[in-house]
N, C-alpha and C positions, 0 to 999 in steps of 0.2 A: 622381733628383732629391733624394731623402732622403739619399743618400750624400754628395752635394755640400754639402748644408747641414751635415752632420756634419764634413766636412773643413774647411769655412770656419770653423766654430765652434772646432774644434780648433786651427787655425792662429791664430785670434784669441786663444785661450787661451794658446798658446805665446808669442806676442808680448807679451801682458800679463805673463806670468810672467817672461819675460826682462827686460822693462823694470823690473818690480818688483825683480828680483834686482840689476840694475845700480844702481837707486836705493838699495837697501839697502847695497850695497857702498860707494856714495858717502857715505852717511850715516855709516858706521862710520869714515870718515876715511881709509881706506886707498885708494890709487889702484891701478888695475889693473896699472900698471907695477911697483909695489913688490912685489906678490905674484903673479907671473905663473904659477907652478906651481900654486898653490892655486886660483887663478881658473880655470885651464885644466881642472883636475880637477872643479871645480864645474860648469863648462860641459859637460864630457863627461858628468858624472853627470846634469846637467839634460837633456841631449839624449837620453841613454839612457832616463831616466824619461819624457820627453815622447814618445819613439818607442814605448815600451811602452804608455803611455796611449793614444796614437794607434792602435796595433795593437789594443788591447782595445776601444776605442770604435769603431774603423772596421771591424774584422774579426769580432770575436766577439759583441759586444752587438747590432748591428743584426739579425742573424738571430733572436736570442732575442727581441728586442723585436717583430720582425715576426711571429714565431710566436705570441707572447702576444697581439698585436693581432689576428691572424687567429683565434685561439681565442676571444678576447673577442667579436669581430664575429660569428663563427659562433654562439656562445652567444646573443648578442643576437638574431640572425636566427631561431634556433630558438625562443627565448622569444617573439619577436614572432609567429611562425607559430603557436605553441601558444596564445598569447593570442588571436589572430584566430580560431583554430578554437574555442576556448572561448567567445569572444564570439558566434560564429555559432551554436554549440549552445545557448547561453543565449537568444539571440534566437529560435531555432526553438522551444525549450521554452516561452518566453513566448508566442509566437504560438499554439502548440498549446494552451497553457493558456487563452489568451483565447478560442480557438475551441472549447474543450471544451464549454462550456455550450451553445453554438449547435449543435454536433454532437449532444449529448445530446438537445436539443429536437427536432432533425431525426429522430434515431433513434426517439424516442417517437412523433412524428407518423407516421413510416413504419410503425412497428409497429401503431399504432392503425388506420391505413388498411388495412393487410394483415389485421388481426384483423376489422375490419368487413367487408372483402371476403370473408374466409373464412366468417364467420357468414352473410352473404347467400348465398354459394355453398352452404353446408350447408343453409340453410333451403330454397333452391330444390331441392336434391337430395332433401331430406326431403319436400317437397310433392309432388315427382314420385313418390317411393316410396309416399307415402300414397295418391296417386291410383291408382297401379298396384295397390296392395293392395286398394283399394276396388273397382276393376274386377274383379280376380281374385275377390274375395269375392262381388260381384254375379253373376259368371259361375258361381261354385260354387253360390250359392243358387238361381239359375235352373236349373242342372243338377239339383240336388237336388229342386227343385220339379217338374221334368219327370219325374224318376224316380219321385217320390211319386205324381204323377198317373197315370203308367203303372201303377204298382203298385196304386193305388186303383181304376183301371179294371179291372185284372185281377181284383182282389178282388171288385169289384162284379159283374163278369161271372160269376165263380165262384159268388158268393152267389145271383145271379139264376138261374143254371143249377141250383144245388142247390135253391133254393126252387121252381123250376118243376118239377124232377124230383120233389120230394116232393109237390107239388100234383098233378102228373100221376099219380104213384103212388097217391095217395089217391082220385083221381077215376077212375082206370082200373079199372073193374069188368069182369068178363068180358062183359057185355052191351055195354059201350061199346067194348071191344076188337073184338067181332064186328062192330059197326056200322062201325067205322073200317076194318076189313079189307074189308068188303063195299063200302064207298064207294071204296076204293082200287082194288079189282078192277073196278068199274064204270067208273072213270075210265080205266083201262087199256084196257078194251074199246072205248071210244069213240075211241081214238086210232088213227091209222093208223101202222103200223110202219115 
């Protein structure tokens, strides 16, 4: 379609040039019959130039113009895509920036909740450990108390035995010993074997 437009424009240009050449020749006062050789060469020259112009405009320039138009449209498409991508990134950045304060507040709230939960958990663990330590201490105190009582009883028994032994040793005279032995022997005689 583009080629047809060029061809029609070129044909119209050729017709205009030929009409203007005829009009000029008429104005100069000479008729075409008076100068047939000069006019024929002018027309041949004109046709050669017109053919050359047609060939340049019809064959050589359209691919160049088409290539330039394609390059320009490709560049425009790339620029539009780059602009769209940049606009998208800008919109994303603006959205993130707008949500940044909200996200920071959410992070702070989450951190505070987690810290409170961790403190409560540590307090619970600490209370459990304090209770375990208290139970262990009570058990150790009770064990130490039992051991002290046993040791105290053993000491009291030893002191009682030592005191009784010293009392018996002081009161044991040879006459008391004889009386005890004779009582023992008499108690044995009254028993059946």
